[in-house]
N, C-alpha and C positions, 0 to 999 in steps of 0.2 A: 424533675425535669432539668434536661440536658444544660449545664452551662449556668446554673441560675445557682444564687445566694439566697438558700431555705433557712429561714431560722425559727427555732422550736423555742416558744417564750410559754411561761406560766409560773405559777409561784412554787416554793422549794416543796419538794416529793411528790410532783405533779407526774413524774416520767419521762423528765425531760434525756435526762443524761443515761437511764436505761435504753429508751429509745435508739440515743447513740451507741450504746454497748450492742445492742442488738446488731446494729447496722455493721459495726466493726468487728462481729462474730466472738465477741465477750460475754455474751450472755444467749442462753439459749431463746429459741423462741418456742412459744406453747401452742401457737395457732398461726395457721395461714404461711404464705411464702414471701419471702425477701427477694426482690428485683432490684440491680445494680445494669441500670440500661435497661438490654433485654434478656441479660442472663441471672438466672434463679441461682443464688448464692447461699439458700437455705440453711444449705449442708454443708457448704464450702467452709475450710478452716481460714481463720482469720488472716492467717500470713499470704493466703493467695487470692482475695480479694480483691485487692487493687487499691486499698483504703491505707491513709494515713490521718494520724489523730495530732491534734496540738491542745494540752493540757493548760489551764489557767497556772500550775507550780512550776510551769516552762520542763522540767525533769532533763538538767542540763548536768555533764557531769563537770565537777568544780574544778577538776587536776586537769582539764582537756582544755585546747584551745577551742577557739569560736570554730576553726576549720575542722579540728580534730571531730569537734561535736558534731558537725556538719555532716562527715566523711564516715562516721562510725558504721553506719547502716549500711553504706558501700560496700567498705572494708568486709563487713559480715557477709554479705551478698558476692563477694568474690569477682566485682566487677574492677576491669584493669586500672589500674593508677592514670594512664593517659585520659581514658575515659572521665576517673572520679574528678580529676583535676578540671577539667571542661565544663561539668556539672557545678562544681563547686562555682566556679568563676562565675557561671551564668546566674544560678540560684542569688550569690550572695551580691552580685549587681543588682537584681532583681528588687531585693529588701533593701537595700544602702549597708551591704556591710563589707564590702572591700577594703575598708581601711583597718577594719576593726578584726581580721582573721588570724592574726596571731597572739590577741589577747585572751584572757582567763574570762572566765563569765563574772567573776567577782569586781573586774574593772569595768562591767559596763551598768549601765542604767536600767531599771525595768525595761521600757520600750526596746531598749538592743537586745536583751534576751529574750524578748517575746520574738522579737523579729530570727534570733539563731532558733529557737522552735520551731519559728514556719520556715524557716531554709532547710531546717533538717528534714522536714514533712515534705517541702516542695523537691526536692532534690531525687526522692525514690520516684517523681512523674507519675502520682495516683490517679487513677480515675475520680475518685472522691475524695475531699478534702470533710475530715469531721473535726468541728472545733467546739469545746466544753468549757464555758465560760473563759476564754482564753485570756482577756482584759481585766477580768474580775480583782488582779491585784495590783492594778494600776489607779493613780492618782486619777481626778476629774478630769483635768487640763491632757493626759496623756493618752487618756481612754478617748477623747474627741480626735486626736490626733491620728493613734493608731485606727479606729474607726476608717477614718478617711485613708490611710496607707492599705488598710485588708481590701477596701473596694477597689482601690487602683492596682493591686497587684491581682484579684481576681478578673477583672478586666483585662490584664496582660496574660493570665494565664488560662482562660476560659476553659474552666471545669468546675467542676458542681460544689460550692461549699455549703456543708450543715452545718449549721452555727447554733449552739444551746446558750440562752440566757435567760435570767429571771430579769434583769432591766428593760422594760418596754419601750424606753427611749431609743435604747442600743437596737432593739429589735425595729423599731419604725425606722430606724436611720438607715439600717445596712441591708434590710432585706427586700428581694425581687418578691418572696411569697415568707406571709408569715401563718405558722401553724400554732394556733393557740391551744394549749393543754392543760386541762385541771382533773385532778382524780385518776389519772389513767387514761384517760379520754379526749380525743380532739376535739374542742368545743368549736374552731371554725378555722379554717385555711382559706388565704386570699392575698391580695396586694395590700399593701398598708393603707392606700386612700379606702379599698372596701373595708376592708376589717374597722377601719376608724368610722367610718359614714355609716353602714349599715351592720354592724353588729346583729349577730343572732338573737343573742341572749344578755341578760343583764351580768351576769360572770364578763363577760367578753365586752362589753359599755363601759365597766367601773373599771375593767385591767389595761384597756389601752386607753391613753390618753393621762395628760397631769396637769392640774391636777385630776381626779378620778369623776367621772361625771355623778352628777345629784342625781338621786333617784331617791323619791318621796312616794306614798300612800295616799290614794283616794279614798272617797267613801263608796265610791265607786266598786262594786263585790269583786275582788280578785284584779284589781288595776293599779298597776302603778306608774309613774310618768318620771322619765329623766331629761336632764337638759345638760351640756356641757359648760362648765363655767366661763368659759369665753364669748357664750351665747347669750347672757343675761345681761339688760341693758337697764343703763338708770333710768330711762327718760323712754315712752310709749310712742309717742307720734301721734298725729289726728287722725291715722285709719288704723292705728296698730289692733290687731286681730291674733290675740293668745291669752296667757294666762298672766297675772300679775301676783305677787309673792309681798308679804310685808314684812319686813326683818330687821332685826336690829345687829348692827356692826360690833363685832366682838374682837376681831384681831386685825391687824393690819402688818403686811408683810412688801416691804418695798423690793420688786424684783429689778430697777432698772429704770426701763421706759413704762414696764407694765408695773400695777400692784392687786397683790392676792387679797383679799379678804374672806374672811371667815365669817360668817352671817348666822345669828340664832333666830331661828323660824320655831316658836314654843319651846320644844324640846331636839329641834332637829337642827342639825350644822351644817351649813350651804355654804360653799365657795365659791366666788364669782372671781374674775381676773377680767381688769380695766386697766384702761390708760388712766384714770379720772384717780387723782390722789389728794382729794380733797376730804373724802370721808373721813372722820373721825369716831375714835370708838366711843360706844352709846349712842350713837346716833339711830334714831329711828328713819328708815328710807323704804320703798317700794322697789322692788326689781321686777322688769316686765322681760319675758320669753315668749317670742313669737311661734306663733304654731307650727311654723316650718322646721325651727329647731326642735322640737319635742318628740321624744320616743316614748313610746307605750308598753308597757310588758304585763303579760296574762299570767295567770295563775302558775304556770308551769316555769314564770321568768323567762319566757321566749318575749322576743321582741315583735310587735303586731306591725305588719306591711300590708296587710289587706286594705285597700282604697277604701271599700265600701263599709268596714269595720270602724277605722280611724274617724272617718266622715260623724260617724255619730259619737264618740267619744268625747271631743271637746267640749260640745254643746252641754252634755250634761255635767261635766267636771265644771263648768261655768257656773250650774245652779244649785251643785253640792255645796254642802260646808266641808272641807278638806281637813283634816285634823283641827277642829273648830274653828272655822272660817280661816283657811290660810289663803285661797283665791278669792279673787272677787270680781265678778264680769268686768273686761274692759268697757271703756266710754267711746 
């Protein structure tokens, strides 16, 4: 999509970087065609695709100044000096490098080096920016800062960003559209909200969200149910309609305003996130999950959204023993 931030996300080895390299023209495409806008670039050489790449290792020349690093590609393309100066001035202002142009990469912080790599790509005015894990070498605080800055830069440039990461939090916070990959295939593509609320299968449901969605087996043939840690409640209320899970508290992590508990449910670990910090280790508790917060997965690990089928499942689960009476019918 034009002018969007597309984020490819998935576990290591799922094909994210290979896909990026195919778009860039660095890997051959074995099947199908590649379009950039309306242009078929399947057989167009990499240098003529109007693409620029930003890598996680920055790839800066250590003996050159910031300005010289940004200027390098322009010189190779024989861009006139006056035009080079104008372009460097514009991009250095956009990424906040105006006062660092005479410094060497060794005199810069990790975030500043990343800005130089970005400026070097921007100065070519590409149709598409390809970014391969560009923030992975930064510490957590700087990653958060750079995510925000990249979004602001994208909004200024109004061009397409294709961004690869293994970090689902990074994907959720930066993307207009997320493409989730696994084993070389696209599992699901959509907005962050759509991916989070309506995952198509168990893999997507557990990959997106931190902590991951809890998924447990039932005694119904080939049916599993899932719920997100923040949707579990410690009380059911008078009109509660859902499932009750009896557990033992095994670990407790204070996250600030929230607490992350690991609960043992027979042999199954279950994570819940709550503002209640009063639960102690080894305490026996019951957690309540409303039926509207439950997900159901079939024998193909696909999420069930058919209303008629869903309405028939929960009553059966309530009447069944699930992993030796894991659930009891709510009163």
